[in-house]
N, C-alpha and C positions, 0 to 999 in steps of 0.2 A: 417525485421519485423517478419519473421517467428520465429526467435529465441526468440523474445519477447512475442509471443503469450502464451506460457506456464506460463510466469511470470504474464501477465495480467489476465489470467484465474484464477490463484490462488489468486490474489489480492482481488478478490470478496469475499474472506472468512472472511474479517475483517469489520464488521459493528460497530455500536456505542459503545463507551466505557461505556456509562451509563447502558448498558445491563449486564455488567459483575459484577454480585453480588454473584455468587455462590462459586468461588474459591478465591485464595489469594488476598491480598491487601497490600499496603505499606502506611506508614505515610508520607504525603507530608511535605517537609521541607520548601516549598516556602511560603512567606508571613506570616511565623510564625504560620501556621495552623496545626492542627493535623488531618485534614480530611483524611479519608481513601479512597484510590483510588485503582482500580484493577491493578493487575500485568499483564505483557504482555501476559502470557499464559492464564489468565482469559479472557482478551480481545478477544483472538483468539478463545478459546473454545466456549464462549457464543455467539460470532459473527457468528460462523459457524451454531450453532443451530438456531439462528434467521434467517439466510439466507436460511437454509433448509426449514424452515416453509414458507417463502415467495415463494420459487420456487415450492413448492407443493400446493400453494393456487390458487384460481381462478384469482388472479391478476398477475400470473407469466408471462403471455403473454402481459401484459399491459406495453408498452414502457414508458409511462409517469410515471407510478408507479415505474418502475425500475429505471428511472433517479432520481426520488424523493428519492428512497432508497439510491442510491449512494451518492447523495448530502448530505442527512441527516445523514447517518450512516457510510459511508465509507470514503469519502473525509476528514472529520475532524480528522480521525485517522492517517493521513499521514502528516509528516512535509514537505510540498511541497516546502517550502523555502530552507530547507536543500537539498532536492533533486535537486532543481534548481541550487543551489550554487555548489554542488559537481559534478553534471553532466555537468554544464557549464564550470567548470574548469578554465583554463587560460582565456577563452573568457568572462566568467562572471566577472572576475577581471578587464576587460577592459571596462565594461559597467558603465554608470552613473546610478544614482538611478532610473530615469524614464525608462531607457532601461532595467534595471534589473526587474522592475515591469512588463513591457510588456512581457519580456521573461518568467517570472514565470507564468503569466496568460496564455500565449500561450502553455506552457508546460502542465499546469494543464488541459486545455481544451482537448488537444490531448490525454493525459494520460487517463482521465476519460471517454472521448468519445469512445476510443478504448475498454475500459473496459465494457461500457454499451453494445456495439455491441456484444462482446464475451459472456457476461452473458446471453443475450437474447436467445442464442441458447441452454441453458442448463436447461430450465424449465422442472421440473419433472424428471430430470436425474442428480441429485446432486451426485458427487462421494463420496465414503467412505473416511474419513480422520482419521488418527491416529497421535497422538502427541508424540514427543520425549521429554525427560526431558529438560527444559530450560537450556541454558548455559550462565552463567554470565561472561561477558568480564571484566567489572569493576563495580563500584558502579552506574555508569550512563549509562551502555550499556548492553543489554541482547539480545541474539539470541534465537528465538523459531522456531523449525523445525516441520513442519507438513508433514507427508507422505500421499500423495494423491493417491487414487486408481481409476483412470478413468475406465469406462466400456470398456472391451476388449482392454486394453492397459497396458503397464508397469507402475509400481508405479513411482511417481515423488516426490522427496524430495524438499521441499520449505522452505528456511530459511528466516524468517522475522527478520530483524534487528531493534530493538527498542532503542531509547535513551530517557533519562529522561529530561523533559522540564517543564517549569512552568505550562503547561496545562496537565501534566501527561506523561505517556509513549506514544510516537509517533513513527510510522514506518518511517525510513529514507532510507531504501533500502530493496530489496527483491532479493534473489538469487534462481534460479531454476536449480538444477543439475549443479551448478557452474557458471551459467550465471547470472550476476548481472545487475539489471535495471540501476543503476548508470553508470556502465561501458558501457552498451549498448548505452545509451543516449549520453555519453561523446564522444564515437567514432562517432556517427551520427552527433553531433553538430560540432565536429572537421572537418569532411568532408564538411559540409555545409559552415562553416566559411571560409575554404580554397578556396572554389569555389566562394562564393558570398559575402565574407566579413562579418564583424560583424553584419551588418544590416539584414543578412539572418536569424538571430537567433531570431528576435523579430518582 
């Protein structure tokens, strides 16, 4: 879990896609619409600004407000189904639809509950963040790296991996100094399944 903490800490930097109005956009090809949607780097930049405002407000120590922020602004920007599928790996393929649904719900609860606990400790102490140029993997995948400068600590490079979906650009993985959230969970789930069987995962 300790290796995952930096990942979870930096995941808080991505609130709602609807806030990203200042930088780039792309023309959606889904459903034949020309609606403009924000690029991954726009999502990230505007999200950080929004979260900094929250953490500096008089609501920053309100746990209910924090949970509401995560539910409304952060969770929708993750492709939790892709995260569940890839982190579940072999075992996900062995599940039936109901088991996959239960597994995905359990993963999401664990993921965002841990995030809420970590974010709560950073009220009024938001680290400085600098952005690297986005790196396009292909037409449907882009990496955006943010360099985070925690107080009294070394910088942390955080790579947000986005892919294009009918709902716009969504995050499917995050890597912190080479540690991938998908790989972390996959190893954890492999260990659980070997010890307790498939039922231990959902």
